[in-house]
N, C-alpha and C positions, 0 to 999 in steps of 0.2 A: 903822561908817563911815556908812553911808547916814542913819542917824537922828542924826549930828551929834557922835559920838565921836570923840575923837583916837585916832590909831594906838596911842599906849602905851596909853592905856585900855582899847582893843578886845583888845590882847594881853595884858593884865594879866588878863583874864577866862581865861586858859588857862595856869595857873602849872607845868601838868605838861608843857607844850609850851616855852614862852618864860620863862626863868628871870628872878629880879628883877633880876639884872646886865643881861640883854637889855633889858627894858623900860626901866631906868633908862637906858641908852645912848639908845634911842630918844627917849625924854622928852626927853634933853638935845638932840639933834638936832632935834626939834620946838622947842624954845625958842630955840636959836641960829640957826634957818633953815639948818642944814647936815646936814639929814635925810639926803641921799645921800651925804654923806661918811662919816656914821655907819654906814651900810648896807655901805659899803665897808671900815671899820675892823671891823665885825662879823664879816662874811665871811672876811676875812683874818684876825682872830683865831680863830673857830672851825675854820678849816683849819688854822691851827696847833695849836691844841689835839688838833684829832683826830688829826692825823699823829702828835703826841707820845704820846697815850694808848694809840692803835693799835700803836706800836712796843714800848711796856711789856708790853701785853696780849698781842702776838704772842710776846714773849720767854718768857711764863710759861706760854702755853698748851702749847708743844712738851712740857716737861718733865712738866705736870701729865698729858697725855696718855699719854705713855711708862709714868708712874708708875701710872696707873690701870689700863692694859694689863698691864703686869708683875704687879700685885697680883691682876687678875682670873683671868690665866693660873696663878698659884700657887696660889689658893683651888681652882681647878679639878682642878690635881695633887693637893693634899691631901685633896680631898673625893671624887674620882672614881677616880683612878688609882692612888694609892698603897695605899688601902685593899684592892685587888684583889692588889696585889704582897705587901702585910704578911702575908696569910694565907698565902702560900708561904713565907715566910722563917719563921714561926712553926712552921709543921708539919714543917719540917726538922729542927728539935731543934738546929742549929748555934748557938753563941755569937753573938750580934748586937754589933757595934761599937756604941760609945757615940752616935757620930754618926746611926748608923741608928736607935737606939734614941730619939734627939731627935727625929728625923722621923717616926717612927710614932707618938710621944706627941702633937705637933702634929696629925697627920693624924686621931689618935682624938680627940682635944679638938673638932677642928673639925666631926667628923663627928657627934659626941654632943651638942655645946653649940654648934654653928653659927648655928642660926635664934635662939637666945637671945643670943648676943653680936651678931648682927646687927640685933636688936630694941633692943638696949641702945645700939649706935652710931647707929641712926637718932634714938630717943629723946633721946641726948645731943645729936647734932647740932640736933636741933629747939630743946631748950633752950638750947643755944649761940647759936644764930640769934636765939632770943627776947632773950638776954641782950645780945648786941652790938646788937641794937636800941633797948637802952635807954639813958637818958644816961650811965649809970655804966660799960655795958658797951663804948659807943663809946669813950670815954675810954680804958679797958682795952685796947681793939682796937687804937688809934691809937696808945698807948705800946707795944704790942707791935710793931707795924709799925716803929717808930724805934728797934726794941733787936734787930732781926733783923742778923746780921753780915753786911756787904755789901749786902744788901737795904734796909736802912735808910739808907745813903748814896744809894742810887738814889731813893727814895722823898722824902728831904730835897731833893735836887737837882730833883725834880719839882714840888716845892711852892714851891721857889724861884724856877724857871722861872715858874710859874703866877701867883706873887703879882707878880713884877715886868711879865709882860705884862699882866696885868689893871689894876694900877695905870697902866701906861703908856697903855693903850687908853683908860681912862677919863678919866685927865688930859689928853691930846690932844683928847678930845670934850668938853672943859669943865667935866666933872662936879667940884664941888669936893671939896678932899683928904678931909675928913673922911667923906663921904658916897662916896668912893672907897675908903677903908679898910673902912667897914663893907659894902660890896658884895662887895668881895675877901674878906672874912671869910666870907660868906655861899656862896662858891662854890670855895673853895680844899679843901674835902672832909677836912679832919682836924680834929678837936676841939683839938687841942695849939695849932695855927696859928689857929685861930678865936678860942682865949683870948688869944694874944699880940696879933692884932690889934684884940681888943675893948678891951684894957688900952691899945693904943696909940691907940685912938680917944679914950679918957678923957684920957690925956697931952697929945694934941694939942689937945685942947677946953681944958685947964688952962694952954697956952702953950709947949708944949713942941715941938721941931721932929720931924719924922718919924724922922729918924737917931736922936735921943736915946730917943724912945717905943718903937722896934723894939730897943732894944739893953738888954743886963742878962739875957735869960732864957736864952742859951745856944744857941738853935736858929738864929739869924740869924747868918749868917757875917760876920766882921770887915770883909771886902772889899765886901761888899755894902752894909754899913752907911757904911762910908767912901766909896764912890761915891754913895750917897745923899746924904751930906752935902756932897759936891762939887757935886751936881746942885741942891741948895738955895741954896748959895752963890752959885753961877753964874747961877741962873735956868733951869736946863736940865735940869731932874729928869726930863721926859718924855723926852728923848734919853738920859739916863742909864739909865732904867729900860728901855728899849728895847735898849740895849746888854747890860745883865745878862739880860734876857729870852733874847737870841740867844745869849749865851755858855751859860748854863744849860742852855738847850735843846740844844746841841751836848754838853755834859756828859752830858745822861741817854742822848742816843744813842749816846755813845761807852761810857757804861757798860752800856747794854743789848746792845751788841755784845759786849763782854766778857764780860757775863753769859751769852750765847748761846754763846761760844767755850769758856767754863769748864764750861757744862752738858754738853755733849756726851761729853767724856771723862770727867765723873763718873757720865753715865748708863751709860757702857759697862764702867767699873769695878763701878757699883752692879749691873748686871743679870747681869756676870759672876760675881760673889758669889754672888747669888741662884740661879743655874744650879748653881754648884758645890756 
């Protein structure tokens, strides 16, 4: 800044901290002379985004922690406790029930091949991570997220809320529609929706409306398309998008709360079955 650079140009030199969306918003504020309002919009947007993402992450951390703890305890039981008991059972010479044989078989397998299995899991996890980082892997993983029962609905509502909120924030800040769609595509964090928005950019450039450009892919809900169409016809698209963002944000919170309520009894049943 002291050497004469604009704020947006200075921020763009640090892409790991300031996203393309953030820099473009600041640039729009500089060009329109409303930089103070833009920073208020950004602060509010970041606060909403953080609250929504934290809600989703918080709902998934609890079951993940419980499952990891359960798996760790079971592995310790199979590799350290049961082998000592199995020797006593075998030496007794009595007929062993089928359930006990299964447990002893699992224990013997883990004791004999546990390290090999662990190595395979680590190597498999590494290659899976590398695959997900590739373009083909990202598409496959994003398709998988949108096919998981119940969770897919949660992910979709999260993407719809993010799409509407981003678009509203940029249009209110004076960013052109095509640029707003491009930037939303870069921050929505799902390759399927990035492709939808990239196709929408081409359609808008060809003269179609936003509602027409977003239709026909099966991922954008009809009510959202109708609301956007009403916003275009009435000249209140920013206000409509703000309403949609609030609605889908509430839907995400409701879905997360329902998921948390469903997870707890499922965890009890699963842990009970494991102990049994």
